[in-house]
ZAMARGU-4260 file (C-alpha; in steps of 0.2 Angstrom, whole numbers, plus 5000, padded with zeros to 4 digits):
<rodrens>
0) 5375/5025/4919 | 5382/5022/4936 | 5394/5007/4931 | 5408/5016/4936 | 5405/5020/4954
5) 5412/5003/4961 | 5430/5013/4957 | 5437/5020/4975 | 5444/5035/4964 | 5428/5039/4957
10) 5419/5040/4976 | 5435/5050/4982 | 5433/5063/4967 | 5414/5063/4971 | 5417/5065/4988
15) 5430/5080/4984 | 5416/5089/4973 | 5403/5088/4986 | 5414/5094/5000 | 5420/5109/4988
20) 5401/5112/4985 | 5396/5113/5002 | 5410/5115/5012 | 5416/5106/5027 | 5405/5115/5041
25) 5388/5111/5031 | 5392/5092/5029 | 5388/5087/5045 | 5372/5095/5046 | 5366/5088/5030
30) 5372/5071/5037 | 5362/5073/5051 | 5346/5079/5041 | 5347/5065/5030 | 5349/5052/5044
35) 5334/5061/5053 | 5325/5059/5037 | 5329/5041/5035 | 5323/5036/5053 | 5307/5046/5050
40) 5302/5038/5035 | 5307/5020/5042 | 5294/5023/5055 | 5281/5029/5044 | 5282/5013/5035
45) 5284/5003/5050 | 5267/5011/5056 | 5258/5007/5040 | 5264/4989/5040 | 5254/4986/5056
50) 5238/4975/5051 | 5222/4986/5052 | 5216/4975/5067 | 5231/4984/5078 | 5227/5001/5071
55) 5209/5002/5072 | 5201/5012/5086 | 5187/5003/5095 | 5169/5012/5095 | 5163/5019/5112
60) 5152/5006/5121 | 5134/5009/5118 | 5121/5009/5133 | 5108/4995/5130 | 5094/5007/5132
65) 5099/5016/5116
</rodrens>
C-alpha cells in the first residue's frame, strides 16, 4: 500500500497537497501541536514504565497504641 513513498517525487507531491489543504500559516501550528502531543505521549509512557515500587505511595505511619 505504501510501497511508493520511498520515491522523493511522491514526498514532494504529498507536501504540495498538504500545503494547499492547510495553507502556509497553519502548517507551523500543526507541527507544534503534533510535537507537543508526541512529547506528552512519551512522558506518559515513561511514567507507566516505572516499576510499581517507584510509584507506590507509602501509607502514613500508625501509632503503636491503635
